[in-house]
C-alpha positions in Angstrom: 37.3 -122.5 55.7 41.1 -123.1 55.6 42.6 -120.9 52.9 46.2 -120.4 54.3 45.3 -116.9 55.4 44.3 -115.5 58.8 44.0 -112.3 60.8 46.4 -111.5 63.5 43.8 -112.6 66.1 43.2 -116.0 64.3 46.9 -116.6 63.9 47.4 -116.0 67.6 44.6 -118.4 68.6 46.4 -121.6 69.8 43.1 -123.6 69.4 42.6 -122.8 65.8 43.4 -125.4 63.0 47.0 -125.5 62.0 46.2 -124.5 58.4 44.4 -121.4 59.8 47.3 -120.4 62.1 49.7 -120.6 59.2 47.8 -118.6 56.7 50.1 -116.1 55.0 49.8 -112.4 56.1 52.0 -111.1 53.2 52.5 -112.1 49.6 56.2 -113.1 50.3 54.8 -115.9 52.6 52.8 -117.5 49.8 54.7 -120.6 48.4 54.8 -122.3 45.1 53.5 -119.5 42.9 56.6 -117.7 41.9 55.5 -117.6 38.2 52.9 -115.1 39.4 54.6 -113.4 42.3 58.1 -113.2 41.0 59.7 -110.1 39.8 58.4 -110.7 36.2 55.1 -112.3 37.4 51.7 -110.7 36.3 50.4 -110.6 39.8 53.6 -108.9 41.1 53.2 -106.3 38.5 49.5 -105.7 39.7 50.6 -105.5 43.3 53.3 -102.9 42.5 50.8 -100.8 40.5 48.5 -100.7 43.4 45.6 -101.3 41.1 43.6 -104.6 41.4 41.5 -105.7 38.4 39.0 -108.5 38.2 40.6 -111.9 38.2 40.0 -115.6 37.9 42.4 -117.9 40.0 42.4 -121.2 38.3 44.2 -124.1 40.0 44.1 -127.2 42.2 42.8 -127.2 45.8 45.1 -126.0 48.5 47.3 -123.7 46.3 46.3 -120.4 47.9 43.5 -119.0 45.8 41.6 -117.6 48.7 44.8 -116.3 50.4 45.8 -114.3 47.2 42.3 -112.8 47.0 42.3 -111.6 50.6 45.8 -110.1 50.2 44.7 -108.3 47.0 42.0 -106.6 49.0 44.7 -105.1 51.2 46.7 -103.8 48.1 43.7 -101.8 46.9 42.4 -101.0 50.3 39.2 -102.7 49.3 36.5 -104.1 51.5 36.7 -107.9 51.3 33.5 -109.9 50.7 33.7 -113.7 50.3 31.0 -116.0 49.2 30.7 -119.5 47.9 28.8 -120.3 44.7 27.6 -123.5 46.3 25.7 -121.7 49.1 24.8 -118.4 47.6 22.0 -117.3 45.2 20.7 -114.3 43.4 19.2 -112.9 46.5 22.6 -112.9 48.2 24.2 -111.3 45.2 21.6 -108.4 45.1 22.4 -107.6 48.7 26.2 -107.7 48.1 25.8 -105.4 45.1 23.7 -102.8 46.9 26.1 -102.8 49.9 29.0 -102.3 47.5 27.2 -99.4 45.8 26.8 -97.7 49.2 30.4 -98.4 50.1 31.6 -96.9 46.7 29.6 -93.7 47.4 31.4 -93.5 50.7 34.8 -93.8 48.9 35.7 -97.4 49.4 35.7 -100.1 46.8 34.7 -103.8 47.2 36.5 -107.0 46.2 34.1 -109.6 45.9 35.7 -113.1 46.1 33.5 -116.0 44.7 34.8 -119.4 45.6 33.8 -122.2 43.2 32.7 -119.5 40.8 32.1 -122.2 38.1 29.1 -123.4 40.2 27.1 -120.4 39.3 24.8 -121.0 36.3 24.9 -118.6 33.2 22.3 -116.3 34.4 23.9 -115.9 37.8 27.2 -115.2 36.1 25.5 -112.6 33.9 24.4 -110.7 36.9 28.0 -109.8 37.7 28.6 -108.0 34.4 27.1 -104.5 35.0 28.7 -104.3 38.5 32.1 -105.3 37.2 31.8 -102.9 34.2 30.9 -99.9 36.3 33.4 -100.5 39.0 31.0 -101.3 41.8 32.9 -104.5 42.5 36.3 -105.9 41.7 35.4 -109.6 41.1 37.9 -112.4 42.0 36.8 -115.9 41.3 38.3 -119.2 42.3 37.9 -122.3 40.3 39.4 -125.7 40.0 37.8 -126.1 36.5 38.9 -124.6 33.1 37.3 -121.2 33.0 37.2 -121.4 29.2 34.5 -124.1 29.6 32.8 -123.1 32.8 32.5 -119.2 32.7 30.5 -117.1 30.3 32.5 -115.6 27.5 31.3 -112.1 28.3 32.3 -112.4 32.0 35.6 -114.1 31.1 36.5 -111.3 28.7 36.3 -108.8 31.5 38.6 -110.7 33.8 42.3 -111.8 33.7 43.0 -115.5 34.3 45.7 -116.5 36.7 46.7 -120.1 36.7 48.0 -121.4 40.1 50.2 -124.5 40.1 50.0 -127.5 42.4 52.7 -127.1 45.1 55.9 -128.9 44.2 58.1 -130.9 46.6 60.1 -127.9 47.6 57.1 -125.8 48.3 55.5 -128.5 50.4 58.7 -129.0 52.3 58.7 -125.3 53.2 55.1 -125.6 54.4 55.9 -128.6 56.6 58.9 -126.8 58.1 56.6 -123.8 58.9 54.2 -126.3 60.5 56.8 -127.9 62.7 57.9 -124.4 63.8 54.3 -123.6 64.8 53.9 -127.0 66.6 57.1 -126.4 68.4 58.7 -129.7 67.4 59.9 -131.7 64.5 57.3 -134.3 63.4 58.3 -137.7 64.8 58.6 -139.3 61.2 61.6 -141.0 59.7 63.1 -139.8 56.4 61.1 -142.3 54.3 57.8 -141.5 56.1 58.4 -137.7 55.7 59.0 -138.2 51.9 55.8 -140.2 51.8 53.9 -137.5 53.6 55.0 -134.9 51.0 53.9 -137.3 48.2 50.5 -138.0 49.9 49.6 -134.3 49.9 49.8 -134.4 46.1 50.4 -130.7 45.7 47.7 -129.6 48.2 49.3 -127.4 50.9 46.1 -127.4 53.0 45.9 -131.2 53.0 49.7 -131.4 54.1 49.0 -129.1 57.1 46.0 -131.1 58.2 48.0 -134.3 58.0 50.8 -132.7 60.0 48.4 -131.7 62.7 46.9 -135.0 62.8 50.3 -136.7 63.2 51.2 -134.2 65.9 47.9 -135.1 67.8 48.2 -138.9 67.4 51.8 -139.6 67.7 53.4 -140.1 71.2 56.4 -137.9 72.2 58.9 -140.8 72.0 57.3 -142.6 69.0 59.1 -142.5 65.7 56.7 -143.2 62.8 57.8 -145.2 59.8 56.0 -145.3 56.4 53.8 -148.3 57.4 52.6 -146.5 60.7 52.1 -143.3 58.7 49.6 -145.0 56.4 47.7 -146.1 59.5 47.5 -142.7 61.0 46.5 -140.6 58.0 44.7 -141.1 54.7 46.2 -140.6 51.3 44.6 -137.6 49.5 42.2 -138.7 46.7 43.7 -138.1 43.3 42.3 -135.0 41.6 39.9 -136.5 39.0 36.4 -135.7 37.8 34.9 -138.0 35.3 32.8 -135.3 33.6 35.2 -132.3 33.8 38.5 -131.2 32.3 40.8 -133.6 34.1 38.9 -136.5 32.5 39.7 -135.1 29.1 43.2 -134.2 30.1 44.1 -137.7 31.2 42.4 -139.5 28.2 44.4 -137.2 25.9 47.6 -138.0 27.7 46.9 -141.7 27.3 46.0 -141.4 23.7 49.2 -139.4 22.9 51.4 -141.7 24.9 50.0 -144.6 22.9 50.6 -142.8 19.6 54.1 -142.1 20.6 54.8 -145.7 21.4 55.6 -145.0 25.1 54.3 -148.0 26.7 55.3 -147.0 30.3 53.8 -143.5 30.0 50.6 -145.0 28.6 50.5 -147.4 31.6 50.9 -144.5 34.0 48.0 -142.5 32.6 45.9 -145.6 32.3 46.5 -146.3 36.1 45.8 -142.6 36.8 42.4 -142.8 35.2 41.5 -146.2 36.8 42.7 -145.1 40.3 40.7 -141.9 39.9 37.5 -143.9 39.3 37.1 -143.7 35.6 34.8 -146.3 34.1 37.0 -149.1 32.5 34.6 -149.5 29.7 35.1 -145.8 28.6 38.8 -146.4 28.4 38.2 -149.7 26.4 36.0 -147.7 23.9 38.9 -145.2 23.5 41.4 -148.0 22.9 39.1 -149.4 20.1 39.0 -146.0 18.6 42.8 -145.7 18.8 43.3 -149.2 17.2 41.6 -147.9 14.1 42.8 -144.3 14.1 46.5 -144.7 14.9 47.3 -148.3 14.2 44.9 -149.4 11.5 46.2 -152.0 9.0 49.8 -151.5 10.1 48.8 -154.3 12.6 45.3 -155.6 11.9 45.4 -157.5 15.3 45.3 -154.2 17.2 41.5 -153.8 16.7 41.0 -157.5 17.6 43.0 -157.0 20.8 41.1 -153.9 21.8 37.7 -155.5 21.1 38.8 -158.6 23.0 39.9 -156.4 26.0 36.4 -154.8 26.2 34.7 -158.2 26.0 37.0 -159.6 28.6 36.3 -156.8 31.0 32.5 -157.2 30.5 32.8 -160.8 31.5 35.2 -160.4 34.5 34.5 -156.8 35.8 36.8 -155.1 38.1 39.5 -155.6 39.2 40.3 -158.9 37.2 39.1 -157.5 33.9 41.3 -154.4 34.1 44.3 -156.6 33.3 42.8 -157.2 29.9 42.7 -153.5 29.4 46.3 -153.2 30.4 47.2 -155.9 27.9 45.5 -154.0 25.1 47.1 -150.8 26.1 50.6 -152.4 25.9 49.7 -154.1 22.6 48.6 -150.8 21.1 51.6 -148.9 22.4 54.1 -151.3 21.0 52.3 -151.9 17.6 53.5 -150.1 14.4 51.6 -146.9 14.0 49.8 -145.6 11.0 46.9 -143.1 10.4 46.5 -144.0 6.7 43.1 -145.6 7.3 42.0 -142.5 9.1 43.3 -140.2 6.4 41.9 -142.3 3.7 38.4 -142.2 5.3 38.6 -138.4 5.6 39.6 -138.0 1.9 36.9 -140.3 0.7 34.2 -138.7 2.8 35.2 -135.3 1.4 35.1 -136.5 -2.2 31.7 -138.2 -1.6 30.2 -134.9 -0.4 31.6 -133.0 -3.4 30.4 -135.6 -6.0 27.5 -137.1 -4.3 25.3 -137.2 -7.4 27.5 -139.2 -9.7 26.2 -142.6 -10.7 28.4 -145.8 -10.6 29.6 -146.9 -14.0 26.9 -149.0 -15.8 29.2 -152.1 -16.2 29.3 -152.7 -12.5 25.5 -152.5 -12.0 23.2 -155.5 -11.7 20.6 -155.9 -14.4 17.6 -157.8 -12.9 15.1 -156.5 -15.6 15.2 -156.5 -19.4 15.0 -152.7 -19.5 18.1 -152.4 -17.4 19.9 -154.8 -19.7 18.9 -152.8 -22.6 20.4 -149.7 -20.8 23.7 -151.4 -20.6 23.7 -152.3 -16.9 26.3 -155.0 -16.3 27.5 -155.0 -20.0 31.3 -155.8 -20.4 31.7 -156.5 -16.6 34.6 -158.8 -16.1 34.4 -161.3 -13.2 37.8 -161.0 -11.5 38.0 -164.6 -10.4 37.8 -165.6 -14.1 41.1 -163.9 -14.9 44.4 -165.5 -14.6 45.7 -163.2 -11.8 42.3 -162.8 -10.2 42.4 -159.1 -11.1 40.6 -157.5 -14.0 41.9 -153.9 -13.7 38.5 -152.4 -14.5 37.4 -148.9 -13.4 35.0 -148.7 -10.5 34.8 -145.0 -10.0 31.8 -143.1 -11.4 32.1 -141.6 -14.8 33.3 -138.0 -14.6 35.5 -138.8 -11.6 39.1 -139.6 -12.1 40.7 -142.3 -10.0 41.3 -141.0 -6.4 44.3 -142.4 -4.4 42.5 -142.1 -1.0 44.6 -144.9 0.7 48.3 -144.3 0.9 49.7 -146.9 3.3 53.3 -146.4 4.7 56.1 -148.8 4.7 55.4 -149.8 8.2 54.0 -153.1 9.7 51.6 -155.0 7.6 50.9 -152.0 5.5 54.3 -152.6 4.0 52.8 -155.7 2.3 49.5 -153.9 1.5 51.7 -151.2 -0.2 53.4 -153.9 -2.3 50.0 -155.3 -3.4 48.6 -151.9 -4.3 51.6 -151.1 -6.4 51.3 -154.4 -8.2 47.6 -153.8 -9.0 48.4 -150.2 -10.1 50.9 -151.6 -12.7 48.5 -154.2 -13.8 45.8 -151.5 -14.2 48.0 -149.3 -16.4 48.9 -152.1 -18.8 
């Protein structure tokens, strides 16, 4: 596996993949993780202390998680064992734990590195606990998923979480310079194509090195590659997106908050990120419908109509044509006046209903289909609002024993400005 780390023998092997030959041998060769390895970084402090504790490295692919685990084993003079949760089971773990116990009796510790640790189920994760607690192993896990969701609380409480960042433009440029030094020549790409190459890597150092090696193999000595030619030689890295994991929720949250903040351009960006990543457009349409009620409401009653129409249009047209209707609804919602008065009114009414759920409606607004009900006063003194001059009787409709509750408080924005004016007029009429 390419993990940006190699032994001296592997580094010297000219036939090995470029990513293998360029794996860092020392911490100062690791790029893009200065927040961990800088002077004030938590990993730097651990390295300086010479004592390695159990860790979880959480970050995108190609950021050096395996590399750091291997280098940490050298810090503590620990025997390094690497497994993948995808290909290992309980039987493999038992053998590893037994070998680690023997090693410990002989005076050497074991650093067990588990790639894709989130792939282990709860029972498998539990099997680590006693061996981490008694010091048989120092456990270092790597994951691209949020460990708060994917790891047992008991295991997570015994490990420190280190967050690795996607490699920025500067870090990727340094890696590409190292690749060119290893290859013995500057890649034959013009300035625009070089920038495109860095952008295509999308923060993944391993992917960048693989692309650089492909260009070196495929391009002729005298050929200068432009952006168009580059696209024909290498494939763009697929965006990091998983429809049922954290990135899914991160991006829909970003879209929702961009809409709420009336930033149409940012909303379009996050919408595009989700669609390019393969998100179901109908899922997005449903979230837009929810947003129309929660964050626009009656400030613009057409918002809900637009959102519903977008879903219907997509169902008729499908992709890609129907996606334009979702774009239109996104822009409408982003530029609509915002109000959560409907949402807050619903919450207040629900709470009141739960607290006073046994109160009966006042008798005068109840129908009286039987003689007994008429005798009990059902419907007595009810005033039919349409028969009044203003079309408003001002009667009380709340149950007896419950004072009038002002659940709905529209702001002075959009159409709710007119609604607020109406409510104020009715309140005055009610009090006279």
